[in-house]
Each structure stands twice: as structure tokens, then as C-alpha cells.
PASEBA-1860 file (N, C-alpha, C; in nm, 3 decimals):
! residues 188
1> MKLRRRFV> 2.055/1.589/3.970/2.138/1.624/3.894/2.121/1.513/3.812 ~ 2.114/1.378/3.884/2.053/1.262/3.782/1.902/1.249/3.722 ~ 1.827/1.339/3.804/1.669/1.307/3.761/1.634/1.418/3.659 ~ 1.753/1.546/3.721/1.725/1.634/3.562/1.817/1.576/3.427 ~ 1.911/1.480/3.437/1.958/1.421/3.316/1.859/1.354/3.261 ~ 1.787/1.220/3.339/1.657/1.161/3.333/1.594/1.231/3.252 ~ 1.530/1.360/3.278/1.442/1.385/3.245/1.439/1.492/3.106 ~ 1.612/1.516/3.069/1.643/1.556/2.974/1.607/1.452/2.875
9> IAISLAGL> 1.679/1.346/2.917/1.651/1.237/2.826/1.534/1.179/2.809 ~ 1.405/1.193/2.884/1.255/1.111/2.813/1.210/1.233/2.787 ~ 1.288/1.371/2.752/1.170/1.480/2.679/1.273/1.457/2.562 ~ 1.362/1.433/2.506/1.464/1.364/2.426/1.389/1.262/2.319 ~ 1.336/1.173/2.344/1.284/1.077/2.333/1.132/1.104/2.279 ~ 1.114/1.152/2.333/0.921/1.216/2.337/0.942/1.298/2.181 ~ 1.040/1.378/2.199/1.071/1.449/2.071/1.099/1.371/1.998 ~ 1.161/1.299/1.987/1.201/1.191/1.895/1.105/1.110/1.830
17> FVLLALLA> 1.020/1.080/1.900/0.883/0.985/1.860/0.844/1.028/1.772 ~ 0.776/1.172/1.820/0.690/1.260/1.759/0.737/1.308/1.669 ~ 0.874/1.298/1.625/0.938/1.360/1.496/0.884/1.256/1.417 ~ 0.920/1.121/1.458/0.998/0.980/1.352/0.797/0.965/1.312 ~ 0.671/1.023/1.429/0.566/0.966/1.380/0.486/1.085/1.276 ~ 0.555/1.202/1.265/0.518/1.302/1.192/0.572/1.245/1.073 ~ 0.706/1.218/1.065/0.752/1.189/0.933/0.669/1.075/0.847 ~ 0.629/0.988/0.968/0.594/0.874/0.889/0.456/0.891/0.824
25> FLFPKQVL> 0.364/0.996/0.906/0.230/1.025/0.858/0.227/1.135/0.732 ~ 0.375/1.206/0.727/0.416/1.329/0.621/0.414/1.212/0.489 ~ 0.507/1.124/0.485/0.573/1.056/0.403/0.533/0.925/0.397 ~ 0.434/0.893/0.395/0.388/0.742/0.434/0.419/0.657/0.310 ~ 0.426/0.697/0.215/0.479/0.605/0.041/0.620/0.623/0.044 ~ 0.678/0.704/0.100/0.796/0.667/0.121/0.884/0.589/0.241 ~ 0.787/0.585/0.343/0.843/0.473/0.419/0.737/0.356/0.439 ~ 0.650/0.325/0.366/0.590/0.206/0.398/0.642/0.133/0.229
33> TVDSGPVI> 0.697/0.171/0.170/0.731/0.114/0.020/0.818/0.096/-0.014 ~ 0.920/-0.047/-0.053/0.978/-0.119/-0.082/1.006/-0.174/-0.134 ~ 1.042/-0.147/-0.310/1.039/-0.215/-0.394/1.204/-0.225/-0.476 ~ 1.253/-0.334/-0.441/1.383/-0.383/-0.509/1.431/-0.317/-0.671 ~ 1.352/-0.310/-0.762/1.373/-0.269/-0.907/1.387/-0.419/-0.938 ~ 1.413/-0.450/-1.083/1.411/-0.540/-1.148/1.485/-0.581/-1.100 ~ 1.448/-0.748/-1.109/1.560/-0.864/-1.020/1.483/-0.978/-1.113 ~ 1.591/-1.046/-1.126/1.550/-1.204/-1.196/1.575/-1.290/-1.092
41> AEAMVVLG> 1.492/-1.405/-1.080/1.450/-1.513/-0.976/1.403/-1.601/-0.983 ~ 1.389/-1.717/-0.884/1.313/-1.832/-0.933/1.212/-1.842/-0.871 ~ 1.194/-1.770/-0.803/1.052/-1.791/-0.772/0.973/-1.657/-0.710 ~ 0.806/-1.613/-0.697/0.759/-1.474/-0.656/0.649/-1.529/-0.544 ~ 0.609/-1.484/-0.458/0.580/-1.551/-0.414/0.433/-1.412/-0.421 ~ 0.278/-1.405/-0.475/0.193/-1.361/-0.391/0.102/-1.333/-0.290 ~ 0.098/-1.253/-0.205/0.033/-1.254/-0.148/-0.137/-1.230/-0.156 ~ -0.188/-1.300/-0.057/-0.360/-1.263/-0.073/-0.435/-1.155/-0.026
49> GFVVERPQ> -0.491/-1.117/0.005/-0.609/-1.006/0.035/-0.656/-0.974/-0.014 ~ -0.721/-1.034/-0.118/-0.875/-1.009/-0.175/-0.839/-0.858/-0.274 ~ -0.721/-0.831/-0.320/-0.678/-0.696/-0.397/-0.645/-0.783/-0.551 ~ -0.716/-0.725/-0.633/-0.691/-0.767/-0.772/-0.520/-0.752/-0.829 ~ -0.511/-0.567/-0.768/-0.359/-0.544/-0.814/-0.253/-0.628/-0.833 ~ -0.249/-0.771/-0.693/-0.126/-0.787/-0.681/-0.139/-0.904/-0.772 ~ -0.231/-1.015/-0.784/-0.176/-1.088/-0.954/-0.177/-1.007/-1.018 ~ -0.216/-0.921/-1.105/-0.216/-0.824/-1.197/-0.027/-0.788/-1.179
57> RAVELFRS> 0.009/-0.752/-1.082/0.146/-0.746/-1.101/0.249/-0.851/-1.106 ~ 0.185/-0.963/-1.059/0.264/-1.097/-1.046/0.246/-1.157/-1.236 ~ 0.160/-1.109/-1.312/0.149/-1.127/-1.443/0.232/-1.054/-1.505 ~ 0.229/-0.891/-1.494/0.369/-0.843/-1.549/0.466/-0.864/-1.516 ~ 0.516/-0.931/-1.408/0.653/-0.966/-1.358/0.702/-1.148/-1.438 ~ 0.578/-1.195/-1.455/0.602/-1.342/-1.504/0.627/-1.316/-1.674 ~ 0.556/-1.231/-1.733/0.557/-1.191/-1.837/0.720/-1.143/-1.869 ~ 0.760/-1.058/-1.783/0.905/-0.996/-1.840/0.988/-1.051/-1.802
65> GEAPEIIL> 0.949/-1.187/-1.689/1.083/-1.276/-1.691/1.144/-1.293/-1.580 ~ 1.121/-1.175/-1.485/1.166/-1.217/-1.312/1.181/-1.317/-1.254 ~ 1.038/-1.430/-1.298/1.050/-1.544/-1.240/0.943/-1.654/-1.294 ~ 0.986/-1.771/-1.334/0.919/-1.850/-1.351/0.820/-1.910/-1.272 ~ 0.811/-1.922/-1.151/0.731/-1.982/-1.052/0.673/-1.859/-1.007 ~ 0.511/-1.885/-0.987/0.450/-1.839/-0.865/0.380/-1.909/-0.779 ~ 0.406/-1.875/-0.642/0.350/-1.910/-0.539/0.170/-1.813/-0.492 ~ 0.104/-1.868/-0.529/-0.002/-1.813/-0.450/-0.074/-1.800/-0.331
73> SGSGDGLV> -0.001/-1.718/-0.240/-0.050/-1.721/-0.053/-0.168/-1.698/-0.028 ~ -0.200/-1.737/0.039/-0.358/-1.711/0.156/-0.477/-1.753/0.116 ~ -0.567/-1.799/0.211/-0.686/-1.889/0.190/-0.777/-1.773/0.163 ~ -0.840/-1.844/0.083/-1.020/-1.755/0.080/-0.970/-1.716/-0.110 ~ -0.842/-1.636/-0.147/-0.859/-1.617/-0.289/-0.752/-1.664/-0.367 ~ -0.740/-1.747/-0.353/-0.607/-1.850/-0.403/-0.627/-1.907/-0.533 ~ -0.759/-1.916/-0.559/-0.809/-1.993/-0.646/-0.860/-1.843/-0.755 ~ -0.874/-1.817/-0.695/-0.965/-1.682/-0.752/-0.824/-1.613/-0.851
81> NQQLLKKS> -0.714/-1.617/-0.773/-0.599/-1.548/-0.825/-0.545/-1.603/-0.894 ~ -0.562/-1.726/-0.905/-0.517/-1.819/-1.001/-0.567/-1.821/-1.116 ~ -0.706/-1.812/-1.174/-0.799/-1.824/-1.234/-0.742/-1.647/-1.319 ~ -0.726/-1.563/-1.226/-0.651/-1.476/-1.288/-0.534/-1.485/-1.357 ~ -0.441/-1.511/-1.305/-0.344/-1.581/-1.385/-0.345/-1.608/-1.502 ~ -0.384/-1.714/-1.490/-0.462/-1.843/-1.639/-0.468/-1.755/-1.779 ~ -0.611/-1.688/-1.689/-0.651/-1.575/-1.785/-0.616/-1.474/-1.874 ~ -0.450/-1.450/-1.796/-0.374/-1.371/-1.805/-0.220/-1.408/-1.931
89> GVPAAAIL> -0.281/-1.574/-1.917/-0.169/-1.619/-2.001/-0.030/-1.707/-1.928 ~ -0.002/-1.707/-1.794/0.055/-1.802/-1.695/0.003/-1.974/-1.734 ~ 0.096/-2.013/-1.786/0.073/-2.164/-1.766/0.020/-2.197/-1.621 ~ -0.064/-2.331/-1.614/-0.113/-2.351/-1.481/0.029/-2.416/-1.408 ~ 0.152/-2.505/-1.535/0.207/-2.545/-1.457/0.329/-2.467/-1.334 ~ 0.298/-2.334/-1.383/0.371/-2.229/-1.351/0.322/-2.163/-1.203 ~ 0.178/-2.219/-1.146/0.175/-2.163/-1.053/0.094/-2.244/-0.959 ~ 0.163/-2.256/-0.824/0.140/-2.365/-0.697/0.067/-2.258/-0.617
97> LECLSGTT> -0.020/-2.316/-0.516/-0.130/-2.272/-0.428/-0.069/-2.279/-0.274 ~ -0.067/-2.217/-0.233/-0.048/-2.219/-0.027/-0.154/-2.189/-0.011 ~ -0.297/-2.238/0.042/-0.417/-2.190/0.105/-0.402/-2.184/0.246 ~ -0.354/-2.229/0.323/-0.355/-2.216/0.473/-0.319/-2.103/0.510 ~ -0.292/-2.004/0.494/-0.238/-1.871/0.567/-0.351/-1.770/0.559 ~ -0.333/-1.725/0.670/-0.436/-1.583/0.731/-0.395/-1.437/0.764 ~ -0.252/-1.406/0.726/-0.168/-1.333/0.803/-0.086/-1.348/0.748 ~ -0.046/-1.210/0.755/0.119/-1.211/0.693/0.229/-1.297/0.683
105> FENAKFSI> 0.235/-1.316/0.855/0.311/-1.415/0.958/0.298/-1.561/0.884 ~ 0.161/-1.571/0.869/0.145/-1.723/0.811/0.154/-1.752/0.629 ~ 0.153/-1.597/0.552/0.201/-1.668/0.401/0.332/-1.695/0.409 ~ 0.456/-1.592/0.501/0.595/-1.639/0.490/0.623/-1.801/0.537 ~ 0.570/-1.831/0.648/0.557/-1.944/0.737/0.512/-2.058/0.656 ~ 0.447/-2.022/0.562/0.368/-2.157/0.472/0.445/-2.189/0.366 ~ 0.463/-2.045/0.326/0.529/-2.042/0.162/0.714/-2.091/0.194 ~ 0.732/-2.061/0.246/0.883/-2.118/0.295/0.924/-2.245/0.240
113> PLLRQMGA> 0.850/-2.337/0.285/0.921/-2.463/0.277/0.852/-2.482/0.127 ~ 0.772/-2.445/0.075/0.667/-2.479/-0.096/0.838/-2.443/-0.160 ~ 0.944/-2.282/-0.126/1.028/-2.242/-0.190/1.135/-2.326/-0.175 ~ 1.143/-2.376/-0.075/1.304/-2.478/-0.084/1.282/-2.604/-0.140 ~ 1.138/-2.632/-0.128/1.106/-2.730/-0.158/1.160/-2.738/-0.335 ~ 1.116/-2.646/-0.349/1.184/-2.609/-0.538/1.267/-2.532/-0.601 ~ 1.361/-2.503/-0.448/1.503/-2.560/-0.476/1.472/-2.361/-0.464 ~ 1.460/-2.247/-0.452/1.429/-2.111/-0.457/1.519/-2.078/-0.374
121> KRVIIVTS> 1.624/-1.966/-0.441/1.723/-1.946/-0.365/1.730/-1.786/-0.329 ~ 1.621/-1.666/-0.444/1.580/-1.598/-0.512/1.416/-1.549/-0.488 ~ 1.355/-1.494/-0.417/1.215/-1.480/-0.457/1.192/-1.334/-0.458 ~ 1.128/-1.313/-0.542/1.000/-1.177/-0.537/0.874/-1.188/-0.443 ~ 0.857/-1.097/-0.361/0.775/-1.089/-0.281/0.669/-1.010/-0.394 ~ 0.489/-1.037/-0.387/0.457/-0.911/-0.453/0.319/-0.934/-0.365 ~ 0.283/-0.799/-0.291/0.175/-0.760/-0.247/0.195/-0.599/-0.239 ~ 0.092/-0.499/-0.226/0.047/-0.406/-0.250/0.189/-0.290/-0.192
129> WYHSRRAL> 0.160/-0.158/-0.234/0.286/-0.112/-0.224/0.334/-0.100/-0.039 ~ 0.161/-0.035/0.066/0.202/0.003/0.149/0.171/-0.112/0.221 ~ 0.206/-0.237/0.218/0.213/-0.354/0.309/0.371/-0.429/0.268 ~ 0.386/-0.319/0.173/0.616/-0.410/0.180/0.672/-0.454/0.204 ~ 0.716/-0.354/0.307/0.806/-0.289/0.403/0.784/-0.472/0.503 ~ 0.641/-0.439/0.529/0.651/-0.566/0.677/0.623/-0.699/0.618 ~ 0.562/-0.741/0.456/0.605/-0.818/0.417/0.730/-0.900/0.438 ~ 0.847/-0.774/0.305/0.950/-0.849/0.270/1.019/-0.850/0.449
137> ATFKHLAP> 0.997/-0.783/0.515/1.062/-0.813/0.694/1.022/-0.957/0.756 ~ 0.931/-0.956/0.679/0.873/-1.117/0.772/0.938/-1.265/0.702 ~ 0.914/-1.204/0.561/1.025/-1.339/0.437/1.155/-1.313/0.504 ~ 1.164/-1.208/0.527/1.343/-1.203/0.563/1.412/-1.278/0.683 ~ 1.274/-1.246/0.774/1.291/-1.307/0.910/1.269/-1.463/0.914 ~ 1.163/-1.490/0.842/1.167/-1.644/0.879/1.249/-1.736/0.826 ~ 1.314/-1.661/0.704/1.442/-1.714/0.611/1.522/-1.642/0.588 ~ 1.606/-1.615/0.673/1.707/-1.552/0.632/1.859/-1.626/0.534
145> DLQFYSRP> 1.860/-1.744/0.475/1.882/-1.807/0.420/1.897/-1.775/0.245 ~ 1.750/-1.698/0.234/1.697/-1.705/0.114/1.692/-1.537/0.081 ~ 1.714/-1.504/-0.019/1.739/-1.389/-0.111/1.592/-1.312/-0.122 ~ 1.513/-1.222/-0.003/1.402/-1.149/-0.158/1.362/-1.047/-0.199 ~ 1.345/-1.018/-0.232/1.301/-0.926/-0.286/1.173/-0.849/-0.314 ~ 1.152/-0.723/-0.322/1.002/-0.667/-0.306/0.994/-0.603/-0.447 ~ 0.855/-0.647/-0.507/0.795/-0.580/-0.675/0.663/-0.546/-0.586 ~ 0.640/-0.404/-0.539/0.483/-0.420/-0.505/0.387/-0.367/-0.637
153> AYLGYDAK> 0.263/-0.410/-0.593/0.165/-0.324/-0.642/0.126/-0.232/-0.710 ~ 0.104/-0.092/-0.719/0.134/0.053/-0.713/-0.062/0.127/-0.714 ~ -0.132/0.022/-0.705/-0.253/0.059/-0.691/-0.294/0.174/-0.635 ~ -0.354/0.295/-0.591/-0.361/0.386/-0.510/-0.259/0.481/-0.470 ~ -0.114/0.444/-0.530/-0.008/0.489/-0.454/-0.029/0.605/-0.507 ~ -0.020/0.663/-0.631/-0.054/0.799/-0.681/-0.189/0.881/-0.656 ~ -0.285/0.857/-0.533/-0.425/0.841/-0.547/-0.403/1.002/-0.505 ~ -0.540/1.090/-0.538/-0.529/1.236/-0.520/-0.595/1.255/-0.380
161> DRKIIREQ> -0.653/1.131/-0.382/-0.710/1.152/-0.235/-0.676/1.097/-0.091 ~ -0.608/1.201/-0.040/-0.524/1.152/0.056/-0.639/1.025/0.188 ~ -0.757/1.061/0.118/-0.835/0.899/0.249/-0.764/0.819/0.215 ~ -0.774/0.764/0.101/-0.710/0.660/0.072/-0.603/0.617/0.132 ~ -0.504/0.709/0.106/-0.334/0.669/0.172/-0.357/0.688/0.320 ~ -0.463/0.775/0.403/-0.441/0.793/0.577/-0.522/0.638/0.594 ~ -0.641/0.569/0.516/-0.690/0.453/0.550/-0.548/0.352/0.575 ~ -0.482/0.323/0.457/-0.374/0.241/0.457/-0.284/0.228/0.595
169> MRLEYPKL> -0.260/0.401/0.584/-0.133/0.456/0.718/-0.233/0.352/0.893 ~ -0.344/0.441/0.890/-0.407/0.355/0.957/-0.380/0.223/1.058 ~ -0.370/0.124/0.911/-0.399/0.019/0.932/-0.270/-0.047/0.902 ~ -0.169/0.017/0.868/-0.046/-0.050/0.826/0.010/-0.034/0.961 ~ 0.058/0.088/0.969/0.170/0.170/1.110/0.138/0.082/1.267 ~ 0.006/0.050/1.264/0.012/-0.017/1.430/0.085/-0.202/1.345 ~ 0.020/-0.263/1.254/0.058/-0.363/1.204/0.226/-0.357/1.216 ~ 0.310/-0.307/1.159/0.442/-0.292/1.162/0.492/-0.298/1.307
177> LGYWLRHG> 0.439/-0.215/1.391/0.450/-0.280/1.522/0.445/-0.377/1.637 ~ 0.340/-0.420/1.563/0.283/-0.515/1.618/0.358/-0.661/1.593 ~ 0.427/-0.673/1.451/0.460/-0.776/1.407/0.616/-0.768/1.439 ~ 0.622/-0.596/1.542/0.799/-0.617/1.587/0.783/-0.672/1.750 ~ 0.689/-0.637/1.770/0.651/-0.661/1.891/0.654/-0.835/1.888 ~ 0.543/-0.870/1.872/0.500/-0.995/1.900/0.583/-1.129/1.823 ~ 0.631/-1.121/1.684/0.723/-1.136/1.606/0.860/-1.144/1.611 ~ 0.907/-1.008/1.605/1.057/-0.966/1.655/1.099/-0.929/1.499
185> VCPL> 0.965/-0.921/1.408/1.011/-0.847/1.239/1.027/-0.682/1.303 ~ 1.147/-0.677/1.266/1.207/-0.553/1.240/1.164/-0.479/1.080 ~ 1.079/-0.386/1.085/1.066/-0.328/0.968/1.181/-0.226/0.908 ~ 1.273/-0.239/0.972/1.397/-0.136/0.917/1.465/-0.196/0.869
END
């Protein structure tokens, strides 16, 4: 009897896993995207990644008054993003660089002390739509005393070409699982 019960439980769990995987594959935008909506914060952190839509989104949010200070986080593209922001009218005094991080976990790890030095309690995370769930969860995990919001860039979100979205899923879902297992960052 115990063997049969274990078998039923194992089959049920496997079925649940397959169902969740199917839903994640069919609805990646809804699963991966977290957008907090308009919010007023003391600062925003723009994650690197050599994608132009993130600093462009930061400029939009800055102009709309959602946050007066911007941390550009990420090694390699911080200076490029800084120039993009300046050319778009963001004052140099409003921009701070964090150029040590090479991963989302490091973006959070190295930006959080800067946010605390600034006295920021409410912070907007700016990244790409497909990266927003993991980025927000990582910042919340490392600094539960701060309030984080997600305001992602949506380039490629409405892509008619499913290939672009599949590529993002292929990369992001394993990273979500990896962050949960390696760092304890629960994506839910």
C-alpha cells in the first residue's frame, strides 16, 4: 500500500512539473515579467548587459520623476550607458557608476551599499522584461530592509517572432532555477 501511495505522489508531482513547464513555455511574458507600475523612489538601479533599452527606459523614468538618482550597475557598459543618459539630458550629478559587477547577483551585491549610502529606501530596478523577475527577487533577497520595484524595458516584448522570445526563455529559466539553488533567491 505504501509503495502504491508513493507511486501516486511521484506521478502527481511529475504531472505538476510538466504542467508548470508547459505554462512557463506558453506564457513566458506573464511568467518572467514583473512591472510594479508607476512609483516614486529615491533612486533607480539600471542593470548592465550591453542592451540599449535599459538606459533608455531609465531616461523615461527619470524624466517622469520616478527617481532623481541613477546607479548604472555592471562592468563594461557603465561608461557607455552614462554617455547615453547624459546625451538624453540626465545631469552627471544624478548618475553614479558601479562598475565591478558581472552578474545579476553582483549587481545587487555591489549596488546595495551605494543605495544605503545614498539613504535610499525605495528603489526602482530597471532591466529587460525577461530579466525583471530574477533581478527583483535578487535585490529583495539581499536587502529585505529596502523596498524594490521593477520597471522593465519592453524591447522585444511584443515581438511577432517567437524565436526571440524562445531565446530569452532558453536563457532565463535555467538562470531562475540556478539562482534559487545556488543563492537561495526564490523567484516567486
